[in-house]
N, C-alpha and C positions, 0 to 999 in steps of 0.2 A: 078432563084429565086432572088427576090429583096433583096438588102442589107438593113439591119436596118439602119435608119438614125443615124448619129453620134451625141452624146449629146454634145452640145456646150455651154460653159460658157465664159462670158466676166468678166475679173478681173480688177477693177479700184481701185483708191486710191492714195492719194498724195504721194510725194517723202518721203520715209522712213517710211511709215505707216506699212509695214510688208507684202506686197503682195507676195514676193517670198517665205518667210518663210511659209505663209499660203498655198501657192501652193505646196510646198514640203510636207507639212503635208497631204494635200488632196491626193497627188500622193501615199504616203505611205499607206493611208487608202484604196486606190483602188486596192492594191495588184497586181494581175497578169493581170489587164485590160490593153489594148493597148491604150497608151495615146499620143496625139500630142499636142505640145505647140507652140504657136506663141508668141515670146517675142519681145516687142517693147521698145526701149530706145532712148532718144534724142541724146545721144553721138554717135560718130563714132565708138567707141569701146564698145562692149557689155560687161557688167559685170554680170548681173543676170543670163544670159544663162549658164555661167560657173557653177553656183551654183545648177542648176536643172538637168544638164546633168547626165544621168546614162543609163545603158544598158536597151534597150527596149523602150526608149523615142524617139519620132520623134520631133526634135526641129528645128524651123525656126526662125531666128532673123531678125527683120526689124528695122534698126537703123537710126539715123540722122533725127529725126522728129517724129510727131504724126501720127499714122495710120488713124486718123480721118480727118487729114488735106489733102487738095488736093495734097500736095507734095508727100504723100505716100499712098493715098487711093487706087490707082490702084495696087500698090505692095501688099497691104493688101488683096484686093479682089483676086488677082492672087494666093497668098499663101493659101487662104481659098479653092479656087478651086482645087489646087494641092493636098491639104490634103484630100479633099473629095474623091479622087480616091484611097486613101490608106486604108488598113485594120486597122481601128482604132475604139475604142469604145467611147473615150472621146477626146474632143479638148478643151483646155483652151487657151484663148487669154489674156496675161498679158500686159495691155497697159502701156504706160509711165505715170509716176506720174503727169505730166502736161497735160495729154490728157483729152479732153472734148468729151464724147461719145454721144452728143446730136443727131448725125446723124446715129446712129447704125442701125436703121431700113432701111435707104436708102442703106447702105452698104450691109446688109443682103439680100435685094431685088436684088441687082446686083449679089451677089453670087448665089442666087437661079436660076436666069435666065441663068447663065453660067454652074452651076454644077447640076441643077435639083431641083425641089421643095422639094424632099424628101432627099436631101443630108444631111441636118442638122436638128436636133431637138434643137432649141434654148431654153435653160433652164433658161436664165436670166443673169443679170449683178450683180456681187457681189462687193460691195464697202468696202474696208478695211479702217477704220478710225483710225488715230493715236490719242489714248486717251490722250496722253501727250501734243499734240500740236494743236488739231483740233479747239478748241474754239478761239484760237488766229489766226490761219491760215484762217479760214472762213471769218473773218472780212476783210481780205486783198485780197483774191483771189477768183474770180468768178469761176474758174475751180473747186474748191472744192465743191461749191454749186451745180454745174452742175453734178458732179460725184454722189452726194447724190440724186439729183433729178431724174436721169436716172438709179437708182439702184433698184433691186428687193430684195436684201438681203444686209443689212449693218452689218459688223462685227466691233465692237468697240474693237480694239486691245490695248494691253499694259495697261489693267485695273489694273494690279498689281502695276503700277507706279503712280496711281492717287487715290484720295479718292472718296467715294461714291457720294458725292455731285457733283463732276465734271462729273462723269458718268451720273448722272441724268440730268445735264445741257446739256450734249452732246445728250442724247436721246431726250430731249425736242426740241433742235434745229433741229435735224434730222427730227422729226415728223412734225415740222413746215414747213420744206421744202418738205417732202414726207410723207404724212400721212398714206400711205398704206404699207409702206415697213416693211419687217420682220427685226428685230434687235436682235443681240446676242452679248454678251460680250465674250472677249477672252484675254488670255495671251499667248505670244509666238506663236500666230497664230493658236491655238488649238480651235476647235469648236465641236459641236455635228454634225456628218456627215450625220444625217438623212435628211439634206437639199437636198442631192443628189437624194432623192426619191420624193421630193416635186415638185409641179408645181409653181415655183417662179413667173412666168409671168402672173398668172391668174388675178392679180390685176393691170394690166397696166392702168395707168390713165393719162399719159401725152404724147402728140404727138411729133413725131420727129421734130427737127428744125436744122437750120444750126449750125455747130460747131463753137466755138470761136477760134479754132486752125487754124491759117493761116500761110502762108510763112513769112509774115511780122512780126508777133509777136513770131515766133519761138525763144526760148531762145538760146543763144550761149553756146556751150559746148567746153571744151578744155581738152586734155589728157596730163598728165605729166608722163614722163617715166625716169627712172634712172637705172643704173647698180649697182651691189654690194648691200651692206647693209648700212643703216644710223642709227644713234642713235635714239631710240624711243622717248627719252625726247625732242630732237631737232625737230623730225618730229611732235610731238604733239604740240609744240610751234608754228611751222609753220602752222598747221591746225587751231589752235586757232586764228592766225592772219588773215587768209584768209576766214574762215567760215562766218563772217558777210556779205561777198560779194557774197555768193553762196547759191542757193536754197538747193543744196546737193553736197556732195563730197563722192565718193565711189570708191573702187577698191581694188587692191592687192599690198601690199608693203612688201619688204624684210627689216626687221629691225634687230637690234642687238640681239633680242630674237627669230628670225626666221620669217617665212612668216606669214603675218597677212591679214585678210580681214578687210578693213577699211570702216567705215560708219559714216558720219557726217550729222546730221540734227539739225537745230536750235542751232548751236554751241555745241551740245552734241556729243562727239566723242566716238564711240564704236569700240573696237578691238576684233577680234576672230581669234584663231589659224586656219591656213589654209595650207593644203598640196599642194605644187606647185612645178612644175619643169620648170616654165616659165623662159626664159632667162633674163627678166628684170621686174621691177615693173611698174605697170600701174594704174594711179589714174585719175578718171574723175571728172571734175568740171562743174556743171551746174550753169551758172552765173546769178546773180541778176542784174548786172550792165553792161551787154553787154561786149564789148571788153575791157572795163576798168579793168576787172579782170586780164588781162594779166600782167599788171604792178604789181598788188598786189601779184600775184603768183611769178613772177620773182624776185621782190625786196626782198620779205620775204624768199624765198628759198636761195638766195645769202647771206642774212644777218644772217639767223638762221641755215641753214643746211650747205651751203657752198660747196657742191659737184657739179659735173657736172650733168645737167639734160637737157631733151628736152621737149619742150612744143608745141603741135600741136592742 
């Protein structure tokens, strides 16, 4: 008897938009369904995979680049083929926040040739938009436009942090880029999960093209590790000093009030309590200024925090 094709969703959205929070909510909604996740991050050290790990989830992490770039495209296809052989109901691919999915059709064609035409039922690309930062970001970054252009469902997240006129302006901008896309507002990554029963790809209107993700323009990422605990006030001052030079800073830090999940986007620092038995703290920096961020991290850590750390 033939196996039913696995329902496949691609999840895009810029750094800090709330993709992982959205994915965790979807997983909770799917209850006892068997779920596979392919998690893509630019850094050598994966952070988001730690947040979605739980019993019954099949997780594959592909780090150090974009799955749409030639540098990792083969690894992505291979991961998809391997998951096709497993007993799963849904597979979600969470791409890096800097990923350009313009060549998704090309990649899916390769997967179908290797895993079979009926291995996957591609249900569409879901783009999570940061309601707080989208209008500013899209003026500077082609990647964000590409993510909206190649989406079938846009979720405007963090609407609780902006006014109605901002939400209206975001919708207008998205429709200008992609006039056929379904749009829904969200806070904390919550949506109406009826979209899981809809045919999101029925209004496909743009053809595949080459991704803008290349080995040459891949952003530099660095991981800071330290032992013990540091003062939260000093750590916050350190992040304030370095954040203008980073697209995003995220990870897990042991501070004087315990373990924290740290997330920094556009100079806004968020802390969440986090249960951890990790031997050391690990924080990833995605640089705006290439290797120049090494000096910013090292100098500010020494001047503000003053303890020993390692940067790789």
